[in-house]
C-alpha positions in Angstrom: 17.4 17.4 28.2 13.9 16.1 29.0 13.2 12.8 30.6 10.6 10.5 29.0 7.8 11.6 31.3 8.4 15.3 30.7 8.8 14.7 26.9 5.5 12.9 26.7 3.8 15.6 28.8 5.2 18.3 26.5 4.1 16.4 23.4 0.6 16.0 24.8 0.4 19.7 25.7 1.6 20.9 22.3 -0.4 18.4 20.3 2.8 17.0 18.8 1.9 13.6 20.3 -0.5 12.8 17.4 2.0 13.1 14.5 4.7 11.7 16.7 2.6 8.7 17.5 1.7 8.2 13.9 5.4 8.3 13.0 6.2 5.8 15.8 3.5 3.3 14.7 4.6 3.5 11.0 8.3 3.1 11.9 7.6 0.2 14.3 5.4 -1.6 11.7 7.9 -1.1 8.9 10.8 -2.4 11.1 8.8 -5.4 12.4 7.6 -6.2 8.8 11.2 -6.2 7.7 12.2 -8.6 10.5 9.3 -10.9 9.6 10.4 -11.0 6.0 14.1 -11.3 6.6 14.5 -13.5 9.7 13.5 -17.1 9.6 10.9 -17.9 12.2 10.1 -14.2 12.9 6.6 -14.5 11.4 5.3 -15.1 14.9 6.6 -11.7 16.0 4.0 -9.6 17.8 4.3 -5.8 18.0 2.9 -3.6 20.8 2.6 0.1 20.4 1.2 2.6 22.8 -1.4 5.1 21.7 -1.9 8.3 23.6 -5.5 9.4 24.6 -5.2 12.2 22.1 -4.5 9.7 19.3 -7.5 7.6 20.3 -9.6 10.7 20.2 -8.7 11.4 16.5 -11.6 10.9 14.1 -9.2 9.4 11.5 -7.5 7.0 13.9 -8.8 3.8 12.3 -8.1 5.0 8.8 -4.5 6.0 9.8 -3.8 2.7 11.4 -5.2 0.7 8.5 -3.2 2.7 6.0 0.0 2.2 8.0 -0.7 -1.6 8.0 -1.3 -1.6 4.3 1.7 0.6 3.5 4.1 -1.5 5.7 2.6 -5.0 5.0 2.4 -5.6 8.8 -0.5 -8.0 9.6 -3.2 -6.5 11.9 -3.5 -9.8 13.8 0.1 -9.4 15.0 -0.4 -5.9 16.3 -1.4 -4.9 19.8 -2.3 -1.3 20.4 -1.9 -0.3 24.1 -4.2 2.4 25.4 -4.2 4.0 28.8 -6.7 3.0 31.5 -8.3 6.5 31.4 -9.5 5.9 27.8 -11.7 3.0 28.8 -12.8 4.3 32.2 -14.9 7.1 30.7 -15.2 6.5 27.0 -17.6 8.3 24.7 -19.6 6.6 22.0 -17.2 7.7 19.3 -14.2 6.3 21.2 -15.9 2.9 21.7 -16.7 2.9 18.0 -13.1 3.5 17.0 -11.8 0.8 19.4 -14.3 -1.7 18.0 -13.3 -0.8 14.5 -9.7 -1.5 15.3 -10.7 -4.8 16.9 -12.7 -5.6 13.8 -9.5 -5.2 11.7 -8.0 -8.0 13.9 -5.9 -5.7 16.1 -5.6 -6.6 19.7 -6.1 -3.9 22.3 -4.4 -3.9 25.6 -4.8 -1.6 28.6 -1.3 -0.3 29.5 -0.4 -0.3 33.2 -3.8 -1.5 34.1 -4.8 -0.7 37.6 -2.3 2.2 38.0 -4.6 5.1 37.0 -6.1 7.3 39.7 -9.6 6.0 39.0 -10.5 2.4 39.3 -12.7 0.3 37.0 -15.6 0.5 39.4 -15.3 4.3 39.2 -16.6 4.4 35.7 -19.4 6.9 35.3 -23.0 6.0 35.0 -23.9 5.4 31.4 -20.3 4.7 30.3 -20.5 2.4 27.3 -19.0 -1.0 27.8 -16.1 -2.3 25.7 -17.9 -5.1 23.9 -16.7 -8.5 22.7 -15.5 -9.6 19.3 -11.8 -9.3 20.1 -9.9 -9.1 23.2 -8.8 -6.3 25.6 -5.8 -7.5 27.5 -5.0 -5.7 30.7 -1.2 -5.1 31.2 0.1 -4.8 34.7 3.4 -2.9 34.5 5.1 -4.5 31.6 3.9 -8.1 32.0 0.8 -9.0 30.0 -1.9 -10.9 31.8 -4.7 -13.1 30.5 -7.5 -11.5 28.4 -10.3 -10.0 30.4 -13.2 -12.4 31.0 -16.5 -11.8 29.2 -20.0 -11.9 30.5 -22.7 -13.9 28.7 -23.8 -10.7 26.8 -20.3 -10.2 25.5 -19.5 -7.3 27.7 -15.9 -7.5 28.8 -15.0 -7.0 32.4 -12.3 -4.4 32.0 
């Protein structure tokens, strides 16, 4: 039997993490939408789902997430997608575009286990594009969410 860490590593290595992650997002949104519809007061329910770096790198990520939300009826403004710190430390232009498009849908982004990666925020490479305003990127430390990251006057978030 594989533990969670070994399972995720194997899924990453084999590429299975992308279809598995899509399945998890769809199942979670469907279940949460059912709770919202069937349990009085559950309309305030927020859902957080982790995305692997390989999922974030998929060209069709935004289309996939959007179609899952439409299919399940789960509202985008009640969804938080958690990405690893490594995704924002050295993002490419396409990744920044995908993350911005998700935020434009009303989805909140959170950095999972913020501050635990081997590289720190100040270790971002020269020319790394900033994650810009318009939504929020919330750092998560361990499993406890913290306040949204502050923004500079130009809208660049200090993540």
